[in-house]
C-alpha positions in Angstrom: 13.9 32.4 -33.2 10.3 31.8 -32.6 9.2 29.6 -29.6 6.8 26.7 -30.5 3.4 27.2 -29.1 1.7 24.4 -27.2 -1.5 23.0 -28.6 -4.5 23.5 -26.4 -6.6 20.6 -25.2 -6.1 17.1 -24.1 -2.6 15.5 -24.4 -2.4 12.6 -26.9 -3.0 9.1 -25.4 0.0 6.8 -25.3 -2.0 3.7 -26.4 -3.8 5.3 -29.3 -7.3 6.7 -29.8 -10.2 4.5 -28.6 -12.6 4.3 -31.5 -14.3 1.0 -31.0 -17.5 0.7 -28.9 -18.6 -2.5 -27.3 -22.0 -2.9 -25.7 -23.0 -5.5 -23.2 -26.2 -6.3 -21.5 -26.2 -7.3 -17.8 -28.8 -8.6 -15.4 -29.6 -6.6 -12.3 -27.4 -8.9 -10.2 -24.5 -8.6 -12.6 -24.8 -4.9 -12.8 -24.9 -4.7 -8.9 -21.7 -6.8 -8.8 -20.0 -4.6 -11.3 -20.9 -1.4 -9.3 -19.6 -3.1 -6.1 -16.3 -4.0 -7.8 -16.1 -0.4 -9.0 -16.6 0.9 -5.5 -14.1 -1.6 -4.0 -11.4 -0.9 -6.6 -11.8 2.9 -6.8 -11.6 2.6 -10.6 -14.1 4.1 -13.0 -16.4 1.5 -14.8 -14.5 1.5 -18.1 -11.1 1.2 -16.6 -12.3 -1.7 -14.4 -13.7 -3.5 -17.5 -10.6 -2.9 -19.5 -8.4 -4.3 -16.8 -10.6 -7.4 -16.4 -10.8 -8.0 -20.1 -7.3 -7.0 -21.2 -5.3 -7.4 -18.0 -2.6 -9.9 -17.7 -3.5 -12.8 -15.4 -6.0 -12.4 -12.7 -6.8 -8.8 -12.0 -6.1 -7.6 -8.5 -8.6 -5.3 -7.0 -7.3 -3.1 -4.1 -9.6 -0.9 -2.1 -7.4 2.2 -1.8 -9.3 3.6 1.2 -8.9 0.4 3.2 -5.3 0.1 2.2 -4.5 3.6 3.4 -6.5 3.1 6.6 -4.5 -0.1 7.3 -1.2 1.6 6.5 -2.1 4.5 8.8 -2.8 2.1 11.6 0.4 0.2 11.0 2.4 3.5 10.9 0.8 4.5 14.2 1.7 1.1 15.8 5.3 1.4 14.6 5.5 4.8 16.1 4.3 3.6 19.4 6.7 0.7 19.3 9.6 3.0 18.5 8.6 5.2 21.5 8.5 2.2 23.8 12.0 1.1 22.6 13.4 4.6 23.2 11.9 4.6 26.7 13.3 1.1 27.5 16.7 2.2 26.2 16.7 5.3 28.3 15.6 3.3 31.4 18.3 0.8 30.7 21.0 3.5 30.5 19.8 5.0 33.8 20.0 1.5 35.4 23.4 0.9 33.8 24.8 4.2 35.3 23.6 3.1 38.7 25.1 -0.4 38.3 21.6 -2.0 38.7 21.2 -3.4 35.1 21.0 -7.2 35.1 22.5 -9.2 32.3 19.2 -11.2 31.9 17.2 -8.0 31.2 19.7 -7.0 28.5 19.5 -10.5 26.9 15.7 -10.5 27.0 15.6 -7.0 25.4 18.0 -8.0 22.7 15.8 -11.0 21.8 12.6 -8.9 21.7 14.3 -6.2 19.7 15.6 -8.8 17.2 12.0 -10.1 16.8 10.8 -6.6 16.3 13.4 -6.0 13.5 12.4 -9.2 11.8 8.7 -8.2 11.9 9.5 -4.7 10.5 11.6 -6.3 7.7 8.7 -8.6 6.8 6.3 -5.7 6.8 8.6 -3.7 4.4 8.8 -6.8 2.2 5.0 -7.1 2.0 4.6 -3.4 1.3 7.0 -3.6 -1.6 5.0 -6.6 -2.9 1.8 -4.6 -2.7 3.4 -1.6 -4.5 4.7 -3.8 -7.3 1.3 -5.4 -7.7 -0.3 -1.9 -7.9 2.2 -0.7 -10.5 1.6 -3.7 -12.8 -2.2 -3.7 -12.5 
């Protein structure tokens, strides 16, 4: 039995072949605005125009570099917070073994930790919202 050979070249496009050409004239200011949108979005010019013209609803433009930088900073901050929580738990265990741990300290820690968990859950919710928006755009 002979194995089917793959055809060389570009794979077929899912939406069909683009055969229609549309031209537009822009002023210098409009062209500069278009180039700026292109830089901010990280999309090539034609993909940006297609999304604006054919997109559903208002297009969302996300600067990927800024988003990654912000996520990196958030991740670092969460790591530091986690380290602080581990240090506090270790210190509390040491005090508890010595019989020096006060009830008020435990209560305050639990309240702060609950706030931290709520903040982390809200962050996760917002990140899921961003990812969904990026998938649909």
